[in-house]
N, CA, C, O and the ligand as a Tripos MOL2 file, in Angstrom:
@<TRIPOS>MOLECULE
protein
  241   239    61     0     0
PROTEIN
NO_CHARGES

@<TRIPOS>ATOM
      1 N         134.7140   74.5160   94.0500 N.3       1 MET1
      2 CA        136.1420   74.2440   94.0380 C.3       1 MET1
      3 C         136.5320   73.3620   95.2040 C.2       1 MET1
      4 O         135.9290   73.4020   96.2760 O.2       1 MET1
      5 N         137.5810   72.5480   94.9560 N.am      2 GLY2
      6 CA        137.9770   71.6100   95.9940 C.3       2 GLY2
      7 C         137.2140   70.3060   95.9270 C.2       2 GLY2
      8 O         137.4210   69.4110   96.7480 O.2       2 GLY2
      9 N         136.3390   70.2000   94.9560 N.am      3 ASP3
     10 CA        135.5390   68.9930   94.8230 C.3       3 ASP3
     11 C         136.3760   67.8680   94.2400 C.2       3 ASP3
     12 O         136.3500   66.7460   94.7470 O.2       3 ASP3
     13 N         137.1150   68.1590   93.1810 N.am      4 ALA4
     14 CA        137.9710   67.1700   92.5580 C.3       4 ALA4
     15 C         139.3270   67.1450   93.2640 C.2       4 ALA4
     16 O         140.0490   68.1410   93.2800 O.2       4 ALA4
     17 N         139.6550   66.0060   93.8380 N.am      5 ASP5
     18 CA        140.9110   65.9210   94.5870 C.3       5 ASP5
     19 C         141.9320   65.0730   93.8430 C.2       5 ASP5
     20 O         141.6980   63.8920   93.5860 O.2       5 ASP5
     21 N         143.0730   65.6830   93.4960 N.am      6 GLY6
     22 CA        144.1660   64.9530   92.8880 C.3       6 GLY6
     23 C         143.9970   64.6900   91.4090 C.2       6 GLY6
     24 O         144.8620   64.0410   90.8210 O.2       6 GLY6
     25 N         142.9540   65.1460   90.7830 N.am      7 ASP7
     26 CA        142.7640   64.9250   89.3510 C.3       7 ASP7
     27 C         143.4630   66.0210   88.5490 C.2       7 ASP7
     28 O         143.4080   67.1950   88.9140 O.2       7 ASP7
     29 N         144.1200   65.6330   87.4560 N.am      8 GLU8
     30 CA        144.8650   66.6140   86.6730 C.3       8 GLU8
     31 C         143.9340   67.6460   86.0320 C.2       8 GLU8
     32 O         144.3430   68.7730   85.7540 O.2       8 GLU8
     33 N         142.7010   67.2570   85.8040 N.am      9 THR9
     34 CA        141.7270   68.1880   85.2420 C.3       9 THR9
     35 C         141.4140   69.3040   86.2390 C.2       9 THR9
     36 O         141.3170   70.4750   85.8700 O.2       9 THR9
     37 N         141.2600   68.9230   87.4980 N.am     10 GLY10
     38 CA        140.9650   69.9050   88.5410 C.3      10 GLY10
     39 C         142.1350   70.8260   88.7760 C.2      10 GLY10
     40 O         141.9590   72.0290   88.9670 O.2      10 GLY10
     41 N         143.3560   70.2560   88.7630 N.am     11 ALA11
     42 CA        144.5540   71.0600   89.0090 C.3      11 ALA11
     43 C         144.7890   72.0380   87.8710 C.2      11 ALA11
     44 O         145.2130   73.1730   88.0880 O.2      11 ALA11
     45 N         144.5050   71.5800   86.6420 N.am     12 GLY12
     46 CA        144.7160   72.4440   85.4990 C.3      12 GLY12
     47 C         143.6630   73.5260   85.3960 C.2      12 GLY12
     48 O         143.9350   74.6150   84.8900 O.2      12 GLY12
     49 N         142.4580   73.2350   85.8730 N.am     13 ALA13
     50 CA        141.3730   74.1960   85.7650 C.3      13 ALA13
     51 C         141.4450   75.2750   86.8290 C.2      13 ALA13
     52 O         140.8560   76.3450   86.6780 O.2      13 ALA13
     53 N         142.1660   74.9960   87.9050 N.am     14 GLU14
     54 CA        142.2000   75.9390   89.0280 C.3      14 GLU14
     55 C         142.7970   77.3080   88.6670 C.2      14 GLU14
     56 O         142.1550   78.3310   88.9040 O.2      14 GLU14
     57 N         144.0100   77.3470   88.1000 N.am     15 PRO15
     58 CA        144.5840   78.6520   87.7340 C.3      15 PRO15
     59 C         143.8170   79.3300   86.6140 C.2      15 PRO15
     60 O         143.7400   80.5570   86.5730 O.2      15 PRO15
     61 N         143.2500   78.5470   85.7070 N.am     16 ALA16
     62 CA        142.4820   79.1000   84.6060 C.3      16 ALA16
     63 C         141.1940   79.7400   85.1150 C.2      16 ALA16
     64 O         140.7900   80.8010   84.6390 O.2      16 ALA16
     65 N         140.5540   79.0900   86.0840 N.am     17 ALA17
     66 CA        139.3150   79.6040   86.6450 C.3      17 ALA17
     67 C         139.5590   80.8800   87.4320 C.2      17 ALA17
     68 O         138.7370   81.7950   87.4260 O.2      17 ALA17
     69 N         140.7040   80.9290   88.1110 N.am     18 THR18
     70 CA        141.0410   82.1160   88.8950 C.3      18 THR18
     71 C         141.2530   83.3210   87.9770 C.2      18 THR18
     72 O         140.8170   84.4340   88.2720 O.2      18 THR18
     73 N         141.9360   83.0660   86.8530 N.am     19 GLY19
     74 CA        142.1860   84.1450   85.9210 C.3      19 GLY19
     75 C         140.9100   84.6470   85.2690 C.2      19 GLY19
     76 O         140.7760   85.8370   84.9830 O.2      19 GLY19
     77 N         139.9770   83.7410   85.0360 N.am     20 ALA20
     78 CA        138.7250   84.1200   84.4010 C.3      20 ALA20
     79 C         137.7980   84.8350   85.3710 C.2      20 ALA20
     80 O         137.0770   85.7590   84.9960 O.2      20 ALA20
     81 N         137.8280   84.3930   86.6290 N.am     21 ALA21
     82 CA        136.9480   84.9900   87.6290 C.3      21 ALA21
     83 C         137.4440   86.3760   88.0430 C.2      21 ALA21
     84 O         136.6500   87.2840   88.2890 O.2      21 ALA21
     85 N         138.7650   86.5220   88.1150 N.am     22 VAL22
     86 CA        139.3390   87.8060   88.5230 C.3      22 VAL22
     87 C         140.2970   88.3140   87.4470 C.2      22 VAL22
     88 O         141.5090   88.1280   87.5580 O.2      22 VAL22
     89 N         139.7680   88.9440   86.4210 N.am     23 PRO23
     90 CA        140.6060   89.4510   85.3350 C.3      23 PRO23
     91 C         141.5030   90.5970   85.7840 C.2      23 PRO23
     92 O         142.6110   90.7660   85.2750 O.2      23 PRO23
     93 N         141.0240   91.3680   86.7270 N.am     24 GLU24
     94 CA        141.8040   92.4880   87.2360 C.3      24 GLU24
     95 C         142.3550   92.1290   88.6130 C.2      24 GLU24
     96 O         141.7530   92.4620   89.6330 O.2      24 GLU24
     97 N         143.5030   91.4460   88.6390 N.am     25 GLY25
     98 CA        144.0650   90.9510   89.8940 C.3      25 GLY25
     99 C         144.5620   92.0550   90.8040 C.2      25 GLY25
    100 O         144.5230   91.9150   92.0270 O.2      25 GLY25
    101 N         145.0280   93.1470   90.2260 N.am     26 GLY26
    102 CA        145.6120   94.2240   91.0350 C.3      26 GLY26
    103 C         144.5730   95.1880   91.5950 C.2      26 GLY26
    104 O         144.8880   96.0090   92.4570 O.2      26 GLY26
    105 N         143.3600   95.0980   91.1200 N.am     27 GLU27
    106 CA        142.3290   96.0480   91.5120 C.3      27 GLU27
    107 C         141.9790   96.0260   93.0050 C.2      27 GLU27
    108 O         141.9170   97.0860   93.6270 O.2      27 GLU27
    109 N         141.7470   94.8320   93.6000 N.am     28 PRO28
    110 CA        141.3900   94.7650   95.0170 C.3      28 PRO28
    111 C         142.4700   95.3550   95.9260 C.2      28 PRO28
    112 O         142.1590   96.0000   96.9270 O.2      28 PRO28
    113 N         143.7240   95.1350   95.5780 N.am     29 VAL29
    114 CA        144.8310   95.6550   96.3880 C.3      29 VAL29
    115 C         144.8390   97.1700   96.3640 C.2      29 VAL29
    116 O         145.1180   97.8150   97.3750 O.2      29 VAL29
    117 N         144.5350   97.7300   95.2130 N.am     30 CYS30
    118 CA        144.5430   99.1840   95.0660 C.3      30 CYS30
    119 C         143.5270   99.8450   95.9920 C.2      30 CYS30
    120 O         143.8490  100.8020   96.6970 O.2      30 CYS30
    121 N         142.2950   99.3280   95.9870 N.am     31 TRP31
    122 CA        141.2890   99.9980   96.8150 C.3      31 TRP31
    123 C         141.3940   99.6090   98.2810 C.2      31 TRP31
    124 O         140.9040  100.3310   99.1500 O.2      31 TRP31
    125 N         142.0290   98.4730   98.5660 N.am     32 LEU32
    126 CA        142.2370   98.0830   99.9660 C.3      32 LEU32
    127 C         143.1650   99.0660  100.6710 C.2      32 LEU32
    128 O         143.0070   99.3390  101.8610 O.2      32 LEU32
    129 N         144.1220   99.5890   99.9350 N.am     33 GLU33
    130 CA        145.0530  100.5610  100.5070 C.3      33 GLU33
    131 C         144.3500  101.8710  100.8360 C.2      33 GLU33
    132 O         144.8330  102.6680  101.6400 O.2      33 GLU33
    133 N         143.2030  102.0770  100.2030 N.am     34 ARG34
    134 CA        142.4640  103.3240  100.4250 C.3      34 ARG34
    135 C         141.5190  103.2220  101.6100 C.2      34 ARG34
    136 O         140.9830  104.2370  102.0550 O.2      34 ARG34
    137 N         141.3070  102.0390  102.1230 N.am     35 VAL35
    138 CA        140.3760  101.8630  103.2330 C.3      35 VAL35
    139 C         141.0140  102.3240  104.5410 C.2      35 VAL35
    140 O         142.0920  101.8620  104.9130 O.2      35 VAL35
    141 N         140.3410  103.2330  105.2290 N.am     36 CYS36
    142 CA        140.8450  103.7540  106.4910 C.3      36 CYS36
    143 C         140.8090  102.6740  107.5690 C.2      36 CYS36
    144 O         139.7680  102.0570  107.7950 O.2      36 CYS36
    145 N         141.9550  102.4390  108.2430 N.am     37 PRO37
    146 CA        142.0150  101.4130  109.2820 C.3      37 PRO37
    147 C         141.2280  101.7950  110.5270 C.2      37 PRO37
    148 O         140.9020  100.9370  111.3470 O.2      37 PRO37
    149 N         140.9270  103.0640  110.6680 N.am     38 GLU38
    150 CA        140.2460  103.5550  111.8630 C.3      38 GLU38
    151 C         138.7240  103.5050  111.7140 C.2      38 GLU38
    152 O         138.0240  103.0120  112.5990 O.2      38 GLU38
    153 N         138.2220  104.0120  110.5990 N.am     39 CYS39
    154 CA        136.7680  104.1020  110.4400 C.3      39 CYS39
    155 C         136.2410  103.2960  109.2600 C.2      39 CYS39
    156 O         135.0320  103.1160  109.1150 O.2      39 CYS39
    157 N         137.1620  102.8050  108.4040 N.am     40 GLY40
    158 CA        136.7420  101.9690  107.2940 C.3      40 GLY40
    159 C         136.2580  102.7350  106.0840 C.2      40 GLY40
    160 O         135.7050  102.1490  105.1530 O.2      40 GLY40
    161 N         136.4610  104.0350  106.0910 N.am     41 ARG41
    162 CA        136.0320  104.8290  104.9510 C.3      41 ARG41
    163 C         136.9600  104.5890  103.7640 C.2      41 ARG41
    164 O         138.1690  104.4260  103.9270 O.2      41 ARG41
    165 N         136.3730  104.5720  102.5660 N.am     42 LEU42
    166 CA        137.1700  104.4100  101.3560 C.3      42 LEU42
    167 C         137.5660  105.7860  100.8340 C.2      42 LEU42
    168 O         136.7150  106.5990  100.4730 O.2      42 LEU42
    169 N         138.8880  106.0320  100.8010 N.am     43 ALA43
    170 CA        139.3780  107.3260  100.3370 C.3      43 ALA43
    171 C         139.0720  107.5280   98.8580 C.2      43 ALA43
    172 O         138.9900  106.5690   98.0910 O.2      43 ALA43
    173 N         138.9070  108.7830   98.4730 N.am     44 ASP44
    174 CA        138.5800  109.1040   97.0880 C.3      44 ASP44
    175 C         139.7860  108.9500   96.1720 C.2      44 ASP44
    176 O         139.6440  108.6660   94.9820 O.2      44 ASP44
    177 N         140.9740  109.1390   96.7370 N.am     45 THR45
    178 CA        142.1900  109.0340   95.9430 C.3      45 THR45
    179 C         143.1480  108.0240   96.5530 C.2      45 THR45
    180 O         142.9920  107.6280   97.7080 O.2      45 THR45
    181 N         144.1360  107.6120   95.7780 N.am     46 ALA46
    182 CA        145.1160  106.6480   96.2410 C.3      46 ALA46
    183 C         146.0450  107.2790   97.2740 C.2      46 ALA46
    184 O         146.3200  108.4760   97.2050 O.2      46 ALA46
    185 N         146.5360  106.4810   98.2410 N.am     47 PRO47
    186 CA        147.4670  106.9830   99.2420 C.3      47 PRO47
    187 C         148.7710  107.4300   98.6090 C.2      47 PRO47
    188 O         149.1060  106.9650   97.5200 O.2      47 PRO47
    189 N         149.5250  108.3250   99.2600 N.am     48 PRO48
    190 CA        149.2490  108.8720  100.5870 C.3      48 PRO48
    191 C         148.1260  109.9110  100.5700 C.2      48 PRO48
    192 O         148.1340  110.8540   99.7790 O.2      48 PRO48
    193 N         147.1630  109.7070  101.4670 N.am     49 VAL49
    194 CA        146.0300  110.6280  101.5580 C.3      49 VAL49
    195 C         145.5060  110.5840  102.9910 C.2      49 VAL49
    196 O         145.7150  109.6030  103.7050 O.2      49 VAL49
    197 N         144.8410  111.6260  103.3970 N.am     50 ARG50
    198 CA        144.3010  111.6590  104.7440 C.3      50 ARG50
    199 C         142.8110  111.3430  104.7040 C.2      50 ARG50
    200 O         142.0920  111.8290  103.8310 O.2      50 ARG50
    201 N         142.3530  110.5340  105.6420 N.am     51 CYS51
    202 CA        140.9450  110.1500  105.6870 C.3      51 CYS51
    203 C         140.0710  111.3810  105.8470 C.2      51 CYS51
    204 O         140.2940  112.1970  106.7420 O.2      51 CYS51
    205 N         139.0780  111.5130  104.9810 N.am     52 ALA52
    206 CA        138.2070  112.6810  104.9900 C.3      52 ALA52
    207 C         137.2610  112.6550  106.1890 C.2      52 ALA52
    208 O         136.7130  113.6890  106.5720 O.2      52 ALA52
    209 N         137.0700  111.4790  106.7790 N.am     53 ARG53
    210 CA        136.1310  111.3630  107.8920 C.3      53 ARG53
    211 C         136.8180  111.5840  109.2440 C.2      53 ARG53
    212 O         136.3590  112.3970  110.0470 O.2      53 ARG53
    213 N         137.9220  110.8580  109.4980 N.am     54 CYS54
    214 CA        138.5430  110.9210  110.8220 C.3      54 CYS54
    215 C         139.9500  111.5050  110.7900 C.2      54 CYS54
    216 O         140.5410  111.7460  111.8430 O.2      54 CYS54
    217 N         140.4910  111.7360  109.5990 N.am     55 GLY55
    218 CA        141.7830  112.3920  109.4870 C.3      55 GLY55
    219 C         142.9700  111.4630  109.6190 C.2      55 GLY55
    220 O         144.1100  111.9230  109.6780 O.2      55 GLY55
    221 N         142.7250  110.1660  109.6650 N.am     56 THR56
    222 CA        143.8340  109.2220  109.7540 C.3      56 THR56
    223 C         144.6200  109.1830  108.4410 C.2      56 THR56
    224 O         144.0360  108.9950  107.3740 O.2      56 THR56
    225 N         145.9290  109.3590  108.5170 N.am     57 PRO57
    226 CA        146.7400  109.3130  107.2980 C.3      57 PRO57
    227 C         146.8740  107.9010  106.7490 C.2      57 PRO57
    228 O         147.2330  106.9720  107.4720 O.2      57 PRO57
    229 N         146.5800  107.7520  105.4580 N.am     58 LEU58
    230 CA        146.7300  106.4560  104.8060 C.3      58 LEU58
    231 C         148.0060  106.4940  103.9810 C.2      58 LEU58
    232 O         148.1210  107.2580  103.0230 O.2      58 LEU58
    233 N         148.9430  105.6750  104.3600 N.am     59 THR59
    234 CA        150.2380  105.6670  103.6750 C.3      59 THR59
    235 C         150.2670  104.6650  102.5340 C.2      59 THR59
    236 O         151.1460  104.7240  101.6740 O.2      59 THR59
    237 N         149.3140  103.7500  102.5210 N.am     60 GLY60
    238 CA        149.2870  102.7280  101.4860 C.3      60 GLY60
    239 C         150.0520  101.5250  101.9820 C.2      60 GLY60
    240 O         150.1630  100.5280  101.2690 O.2      60 GLY60
    241 ZN        138.9160  107.3060  108.8130 Zn       61 ZN61
@<TRIPOS>BOND
     1     1     2 1
     2     2     3 1
     3     3     4 2
     4     3     5 am
     5     5     6 1
     6     6     7 1
     7     7     8 2
     8     7     9 am
     9     9    10 1
    10    10    11 1
    11    11    12 2
    12    11    13 am
    13    13    14 1
    14    14    15 1
    15    15    16 2
    16    15    17 am
    17    17    18 1
    18    18    19 1
    19    19    20 2
    20    19    21 am
    21    21    22 1
    22    22    23 1
    23    23    24 2
    24    23    25 am
    25    25    26 1
    26    26    27 1
    27    27    28 2
    28    27    29 am
    29    29    30 1
    30    30    31 1
    31    31    32 2
    32    31    33 am
    33    33    34 1
    34    34    35 1
    35    35    36 2
    36    35    37 am
    37    37    38 1
    38    38    39 1
    39    39    40 2
    40    39    41 am
    41    41    42 1
    42    42    43 1
    43    43    44 2
    44    43    45 am
    45    45    46 1
    46    46    47 1
    47    47    48 2
    48    47    49 am
    49    49    50 1
    50    50    51 1
    51    51    52 2
    52    51    53 am
    53    53    54 1
    54    54    55 1
    55    55    56 2
    56    55    57 am
    57    57    58 1
    58    58    59 1
    59    59    60 2
    60    59    61 am
    61    61    62 1
    62    62    63 1
    63    63    64 2
    64    63    65 am
    65    65    66 1
    66    66    67 1
    67    67    68 2
    68    67    69 am
    69    69    70 1
    70    70    71 1
    71    71    72 2
    72    71    73 am
    73    73    74 1
    74    74    75 1
    75    75    76 2
    76    75    77 am
    77    77    78 1
    78    78    79 1
    79    79    80 2
    80    79    81 am
    81    81    82 1
    82    82    83 1
    83    83    84 2
    84    83    85 am
    85    85    86 1
    86    86    87 1
    87    87    88 2
    88    87    89 am
    89    89    90 1
    90    90    91 1
    91    91    92 2
    92    91    93 am
    93    93    94 1
    94    94    95 1
    95    95    96 2
    96    95    97 am
    97    97    98 1
    98    98    99 1
    99    99   100 2
   100    99   101 am
   101   101   102 1
   102   102   103 1
   103   103   104 2
   104   103   105 am
   105   105   106 1
   106   106   107 1
   107   107   108 2
   108   107   109 am
   109   109   110 1
   110   110   111 1
   111   111   112 2
   112   111   113 am
   113   113   114 1
   114   114   115 1
   115   115   116 2
   116   115   117 am
   117   117   118 1
   118   118   119 1
   119   119   120 2
   120   119   121 am
   121   121   122 1
   122   122   123 1
   123   123   124 2
   124   123   125 am
   125   125   126 1
   126   126   127 1
   127   127   128 2
   128   127   129 am
   129   129   130 1
   130   130   131 1
   131   131   132 2
   132   131   133 am
   133   133   134 1
   134   134   135 1
   135   135   136 2
   136   135   137 am
   137   137   138 1
   138   138   139 1
   139   139   140 2
   140   139   141 am
   141   141   142 1
   142   142   143 1
   143   143   144 2
   144   143   145 am
   145   145   146 1
   146   146   147 1
   147   147   148 2
   148   147   149 am
   149   149   150 1
   150   150   151 1
   151   151   152 2
   152   151   153 am
   153   153   154 1
   154   154   155 1
   155   155   156 2
   156   155   157 am
   157   157   158 1
   158   158   159 1
   159   159   160 2
   160   159   161 am
   161   161   162 1
   162   162   163 1
   163   163   164 2
   164   163   165 am
   165   165   166 1
   166   166   167 1
   167   167   168 2
   168   167   169 am
   169   169   170 1
   170   170   171 1
   171   171   172 2
   172   171   173 am
   173   173   174 1
   174   174   175 1
   175   175   176 2
   176   175   177 am
   177   177   178 1
   178   178   179 1
   179   179   180 2
   180   179   181 am
   181   181   182 1
   182   182   183 1
   183   183   184 2
   184   183   185 am
   185   185   186 1
   186   186   187 1
   187   187   188 2
   188   187   189 am
   189   189   190 1
   190   190   191 1
   191   191   192 2
   192   191   193 am
   193   193   194 1
   194   194   195 1
   195   195   196 2
   196   195   197 am
   197   197   198 1
   198   198   199 1
   199   199   200 2
   200   199   201 am
   201   201   202 1
   202   202   203 1
   203   203   204 2
   204   203   205 am
   205   205   206 1
   206   206   207 1
   207   207   208 2
   208   207   209 am
   209   209   210 1
   210   210   211 1
   211   211   212 2
   212   211   213 am
   213   213   214 1
   214   214   215 1
   215   215   216 2
   216   215   217 am
   217   217   218 1
   218   218   219 1
   219   219   220 2
   220   219   221 am
   221   221   222 1
   222   222   223 1
   223   223   224 2
   224   223   225 am
   225   225   226 1
   226   226   227 1
   227   227   228 2
   228   227   229 am
   229   229   230 1
   230   230   231 1
   231   231   232 2
   232   231   233 am
   233   233   234 1
   234   234   235 1
   235   235   236 2
   236   235   237 am
   237   237   238 1
   238   238   239 1
   239   239   240 2
@<TRIPOS>SUBSTRUCTURE
     1 MET1         2 RESIDUE 1 A MET
     2 GLY2         6 RESIDUE 1 A GLY
     3 ASP3        10 RESIDUE 1 A ASP
     4 ALA4        14 RESIDUE 1 A ALA
     5 ASP5        18 RESIDUE 1 A ASP
     6 GLY6        22 RESIDUE 1 A GLY
     7 ASP7        26 RESIDUE 1 A ASP
     8 GLU8        30 RESIDUE 1 A GLU
     9 THR9        34 RESIDUE 1 A THR
    10 GLY10       38 RESIDUE 1 A GLY
    11 ALA11       42 RESIDUE 1 A ALA
    12 GLY12       46 RESIDUE 1 A GLY
    13 ALA13       50 RESIDUE 1 A ALA
    14 GLU14       54 RESIDUE 1 A GLU
    15 PRO15       58 RESIDUE 1 A PRO
    16 ALA16       62 RESIDUE 1 A ALA
    17 ALA17       66 RESIDUE 1 A ALA
    18 THR18       70 RESIDUE 1 A THR
    19 GLY19       74 RESIDUE 1 A GLY
    20 ALA20       78 RESIDUE 1 A ALA
    21 ALA21       82 RESIDUE 1 A ALA
    22 VAL22       86 RESIDUE 1 A VAL
    23 PRO23       90 RESIDUE 1 A PRO
    24 GLU24       94 RESIDUE 1 A GLU
    25 GLY25       98 RESIDUE 1 A GLY
    26 GLY26      102 RESIDUE 1 A GLY
    27 GLU27      106 RESIDUE 1 A GLU
    28 PRO28      110 RESIDUE 1 A PRO
    29 VAL29      114 RESIDUE 1 A VAL
    30 CYS30      118 RESIDUE 1 A CYS
    31 TRP31      122 RESIDUE 1 A TRP
    32 LEU32      126 RESIDUE 1 A LEU
    33 GLU33      130 RESIDUE 1 A GLU
    34 ARG34      134 RESIDUE 1 A ARG
    35 VAL35      138 RESIDUE 1 A VAL
    36 CYS36      142 RESIDUE 1 A CYS
    37 PRO37      146 RESIDUE 1 A PRO
    38 GLU38      150 RESIDUE 1 A GLU
    39 CYS39      154 RESIDUE 1 A CYS
    40 GLY40      158 RESIDUE 1 A GLY
    41 ARG41      162 RESIDUE 1 A ARG
    42 LEU42      166 RESIDUE 1 A LEU
    43 ALA43      170 RESIDUE 1 A ALA
    44 ASP44      174 RESIDUE 1 A ASP
    45 THR45      178 RESIDUE 1 A THR
    46 ALA46      182 RESIDUE 1 A ALA
    47 PRO47      186 RESIDUE 1 A PRO
    48 PRO48      190 RESIDUE 1 A PRO
    49 VAL49      194 RESIDUE 1 A VAL
    50 ARG50      198 RESIDUE 1 A ARG
    51 CYS51      202 RESIDUE 1 A CYS
    52 ALA52      206 RESIDUE 1 A ALA
    53 ARG53      210 RESIDUE 1 A ARG
    54 CYS54      214 RESIDUE 1 A CYS
    55 GLY55      218 RESIDUE 1 A GLY
    56 THR56      222 RESIDUE 1 A THR
    57 PRO57      226 RESIDUE 1 A PRO
    58 LEU58      230 RESIDUE 1 A LEU
    59 THR59      234 RESIDUE 1 A THR
    60 GLY60      238 RESIDUE 1 A GLY
    61 ZN61       241 GROUP 0 **** ****
């Protein structure tokens, strides 16, 4: 990506490629909220939840 500069083909393919590469756009945000800022542990459930390792509250 970024190879074709200013071409309408490249501009048109960009949003299409993004949609094809990442069909589930909301998924990364969901699990990012579960990552503990203190120790980096991924919580088993969605916030609000307390980190099982260090006890840091994840508010989301
Ligand atoms: Zn933690």
